[in-house]
N, C-alpha and C positions, 0 to 999 in steps of 0.2 A: 667495434666499428665495422669489422669485416662482416658480421652477421647482418647488421642493418643495411650495409651496402648491398649485400646479396638480396635482402628483402626488397629494397628499392628496385633492384633490377627485375625481380620477379613480378612486382606490381606494375611496372611500366612508368613512363614519364608523367602521366596525368594524375597519378595518385598523390594525395597529400599525406606525407609521412613526417610526423614531428619527432625529432630527436634532441631538440634543444633542451638541455638540463634545467633551464630556468622556466620552461613551460610545462614540462612533464608533471611536476607536482600538482598542477591544477586539474589534471585528469587522473589522479592517483587515488582518490577517495570519494565516497559519497557524503551524506550529511550526518552520518552517525558520529556521536561525540566520543565513543569509546572504542570503535573498531580500529585495529591496527592496519597499516598499509605498507607495501613495499615500493620499490622503485622500478618502473617499467623500462624496457630498452627503447620503446617507441610507442607512439600513438598513431593509429591510422584513422584519419577522418574520412570514413568510407562514404563514397558517393553513390554506389550501386552494389548490387548483389555480386557482380563479377569480381569486384575488388575484394569483397569479403571472402569469397570462395578462394581466390588466389592467395590471400593472406593466411587463411586457415590451412590450406594445403601446404604452404611453406612451413607454417608452425608445426604441423603434423610431422613433416619430414625431418624437422630439426629439433623436435621435442621441446618446443617453446610453449609455455603456458599462455593461454588466451583468455582475456577478460573483456566481455562486452559491456558497454555502458550507454545509457541514453542521456537523460538530463542530469543525472547524478543526484536526484532528489531522494534516493533511498535512505533508509534509516537503520540498516542492519549490517552495513559493510559488504553487501552483496556485489557491489561494483568496484571494490577496492583492489588496487594493483597488488601483485605478488612480485617479489624481486625477480628481475629477468623476464617479466611477462611482456606480451604484446597487448596493448589496450586497443580495442576496436570501438571507436565512438560512432554511434548511429545518428548523431544529432543532425547531420546534413541530409539524411534520407527522410525528408519531412513532407513528402508529397501525398496528397489525397489523390489516388490514382483514378478512382471512379466511384460514382454514387449511382446505384441501381434502385430507383424509387419503386419500380414495379415489383421487384423481388426482395425489397427491403434489406439490402446489403450494401456495404461499401468496402472497397479494397484500398488499403492505406500502407504507406511505408512505416517502419517502426518508430521513426523520429517525429511523427505527427503528434502535436500536443493534444491531449485529451479534450480540452474545452474547445479548441479550434475545430476539431471534427464535429462536435455537437453543434457549434454555431453554423457550420457549413451545411449540415444536413437539415438544420431547422428551416433553411430556405425552401425545402421541399415538404415542410410540415412534418418532418420526422425528428427522431431523437436518438442519440447514442447515450444510454442511460448510466453506465458505471461512472460514479462521481467521487473519486478519492478527493480528500481535502486539498491535495496538491494538483488538482486537475488543471489549474491555470498554467502550470509549468511542467508537470510530469508527462511522459510520452506514452503512447499506446504500447510500444515495445516494452517499456519498463513496467507498465501495468500488467502486461501478459506475463512478464518474468516473475512477478510476485503474486499474481492473481489478485490484484488490488480490489478493494471494496469501496466503501463510502457510505454516505448517509442514506442514499436511496436503496441500498441493497436489502434492507429489511423487507421490501416488497419486490424489487426487481432483480435481486441476486448480484453476485460479484462478476468480475471480468469473464470468468470461464463460462458463464451463462450466455455471453454475448459474442463469443468468438466462434466462428464457423470453421475456419481453416487457417493454416499458416504455411508459408514457404520458409524453409530453414536450411542453413548450411550446416552439415554434419561435421564431425571432428576431422575427417579426412579431406574436407573441402568440397564434397559433392553436395548437390542440392536436391531436397525432397519436398513434396507437398503432403501435409498431413491434414486430414479432415476434408470437408467438401463445403461448397457454398450452399448446398441444400440444407434445409432446416432439419430434415430427417435422413439419416443414412447409417445403416448398421452392417454394411458390407465387410468392413475390415475391423481389426482390433482398434480400440479407441486410443491410438497413440497420441492424438492431439492433446488430450487432457493430461498426458504425462509431461508434455512440454509446458503447458500453462502452469505457472508456479514453480518451475524447475530452476529459476534464477540463473539461466545461462550455463547450466552444468551439463546439458544434453545436446545443445546446439545453439546456433545464433539465428534468431528470427529475422527475416528480411522483408516479409510482407504479411499482412494480416487481413483476413476477410472477416468483417464484423457484421452482426445482425443489427438491424435498426427497427424501431417501432414507430407507429403513428404517435406524434408528440402528445403527451398527456396534457390534460387541462391544467391551467394554473392552480397551484395548490392552495388550499385553505390551511392556515397555520394557527395552532393553539399553543399557548404557553401556560403552564401551571406551576405554581410555587408550593413548596412543602416545607414543613419545619424540620424534617429529617429524611435521610435516604431510605430508612425502613418504610415509612408510610408511602413514599413515592414508588418504591419497588413493588409494593403490594398491588398497585394499580396496573403494573406492566402486563401481566397475562391477559387481562380484559382489553387493554388498549391494543395489544398485538392482534387480538381476535377481530378487531375492526379493520384490519388490512391497511395500516398506515403506509404512506410512502416515505415517511421519516419518523423516527422516534429516538430522541437523543436525551441524554442526562448530563447535568453539570453539577459537581459537588460543591460543598460549602467553601472548601479551601480555594478552589478555582474562582468561585463567585467573589470572594474577598479580593482576589488579585484583580479581577475585572473592575470591581468597584473602586479600587485604589487608582486605577488608570483612567477608566471612563465610566463614571457613575451612571448606573442605569436603574437604580432604585431597588437593589437586592440586598440592602444592608443587613436586614434581619431575617434572611431566607436561608434555609438549610440545604435545599436542593431545588433545581429547576428541571422540569420536563418540557421538551418541545415535541410537538406532534403535528405532522402534516398529513393531509389526505388530498389526493388529486381525483377523488371520486365525486364528492359533493360536500357542501358545507354542513349538511345534516350529520355526516360522520363525526365532525368535530363537535357538534352539539351533543352527540352521545358521549364523546370523549370527556366533555366537561362534566357530565353527570357522573361518569366513572371516577374522575379525579376528585370531585367533591365528596363522593361516597367514601373515598379513602383518605379524607382529611386534608385536601388541598386548602391552602390559605387563600389562594385566588386562582381563578382559571378563566381565561378569555381567549377568543379566537376572532380571526378576520379572514375574509376572502379577497381583500384588497392586496394586490401584489406589493404595494409600497409598505403596507402594514406588516406583511409577512417578512419583508427584508428587515424591518426594525425588530420584529419579535425574535428572529433567529440570530440577531447580532451578538447576543451573549455567547452563543455557541461558536460563532466565528472568531470571537475575541479570546476564547479560552486559552489556546496555546500561546499566542503572542503576549497575553497578559502575564502568563507565568514566565515566559522566556525573558521578558524585560527585567525580571527580578534577579537574573543570574544565568549561569550556564544551565540549559535545560536538556535533560536526558529523557526523551519521550519513549515510553515503553508501549507494548502492544500485546495484550493477552486477551483471550476469549474464554468466557465461562458460561455455564447455563444461566439463562436470565433469572432463574430463581436464586442464583448465588451472587448476583451483583452486589446486593447489600452486604453480604458477608465479606466479599472482596474489599469493598470500601472500608469496612471496619478493620480488617487485617492490615490494610495499607496505612490506615491512620496509626496503628500500633507501630508499624515499621518506621513511619515518619517520626514518631515520638522517640523511639529507641535510637534512631540514627541522628536525630537533631537536624533533619533536613525538611524542607518544604516539599510536600508531595500533593499535587492536585490530581483529581480524576475527572475525566469527561469521556464521552464516547457514545457508542451505538447501543442504547438500552434495548432496542427491539431485537437484537441478535446476540447480546452479551459481549460484543467486542469493545473492550475498554482500553483507555489510553492513560494509565498513570504517568504523570510527568514529574520527574524529580529535578529540583532546582538546587544548585549549589553555587558558591562564589567562584567567579572566574579566577583561574590561577591557583586555587587552593587545592594542592595535591591530596592532602588528607581528606578533604571534603569530597573530592572526586572519587577516591577509593571507597568512601562510605556510600557514595551514590551508586557505584558499580555493585557493591554488596547488596544495597537496597533493591536495585534493578533485578538481580538474580533471586533475591528473596521473594519479590513480588511474583515472579514467574513460578516459583515453587508453590506459593500459596494458590495461584490460579490452577495449577495442575492438581493440587490436593482437593480443590473444590470441583474437580471433574472437568477442568478446562484444558487449554492448550497454550503452548509457548508463543504462538503468533496467530492472529486472525487474518492479517492482511499486509503487514509490513515485510514479512519474509524472515527466514532464518539467517541468511547471510553467513558471516563469520562469527557474530557475537552470540548466537543462540544454538550453536551446534551441540554443546554439552547439554543444554536444556532440552533439546529435541531428543537426545539419547534417553532421557529419563522417561519419556512417554512412548518410546518406540521399542517394541520387543526385538530380541536378537534375530528372530526369523525375519521380521519385516525389514530390519536393517540389512540383513543379508540379501533379501530380495531387491532392495533399493540399490545396493552396491552392484548387484548383478546386472540390473537394468543400466546403471551408469556405465558398466564395462562394455555392454553391447553397443551403446551409443557412442562411447568415448573410450576405446580400448587402451589408449595411451595415457588417459587421465589428464589431458591438456586443457580441458574446458573448465575454467573457473575452479581450479582445484582447492580443496579445503573449505568450500562453501556448501550450504544447504544440507547435504547428506551426511548423517552421523557416521 
């Protein structure tokens, strides 16, 4: 009580500091099913950079762990509380500060919802392209923290390709700007890209300058069905060479879950590929030829936006269709595109051995796949098998030349997995960087860095 009273005094009367023990749990974890969380001493609903600076300075002086959070939509425990920590919620810092259509940039606060930003800049004929599946509720700050991807990143890249600069509160409460609004600048070391994807372990981002583009033309969408994952994956290299703006895959297990919920006509299909191009319909015509050459059962496309929405519905329904069958543990691994078929085969073996339902869908164009493990709610033994399967899938991905996470982050649940693919020297370098930015180790301790 004494420390929270002192914190209130340091923040001033206008700050919103939550200490009610009945409310604190709602700010103590993200959406991860398996990540553990502690109990914070307080939650600051930050309204501006000054409050964050004052709070972090206080935490630095009193050796209090600090965990920043946005919408809490993460899936790795990256925003989970630690016992005795101060949670700084950025949800109230949700203003689009400025849109500069001449220089194709926007300045935003970290609590701005991804899709809200894209809708606002669309009024200027522009687009903010990173499109994580959670874009309707995830925040720009959270996207920066994990370097979020999405379906369009096969062509347009992940969040780091679209961030020009950030303002950030460092571990002692001071404020720095990293990067520049300019598209090109090599004056300083590229500290900006140390921050993107660092999951709040190096500082707390308070403002983001993002790059915008002229809004692409409406996409033409192709859907192709195959009898097996092997035949579908053989088409991927040629389809990638066409420069798609989206290239997604849905496996047979997931298709069955979708059909049980909302029948779309995929009863006897082994795999679905979805391909989009915002260049021209002719690209999709070429994609049809490629798909058919590799044994597609059926392949069709349309440049009508209404048809496109219908065609990609199966991908949109993938996770909720699996989730409705039980507790869903969504994994996130990335493998070379040539190894996607092998990943699916190995995951099917893990599913059979564990007795669990595991569906796979994801970004076939860059190898970022989302195996989703389903088990019965409240079944402790099944949950333990699910966690074992989760870790086994990561090991399989790593053996196939892949990585523990493509876009969801390491958080607290994949730190050991990250160790397996990180050399001792690289681990040492990362810890050294952490110490420079955060000498007392108060910023999101125990997360991200092995």
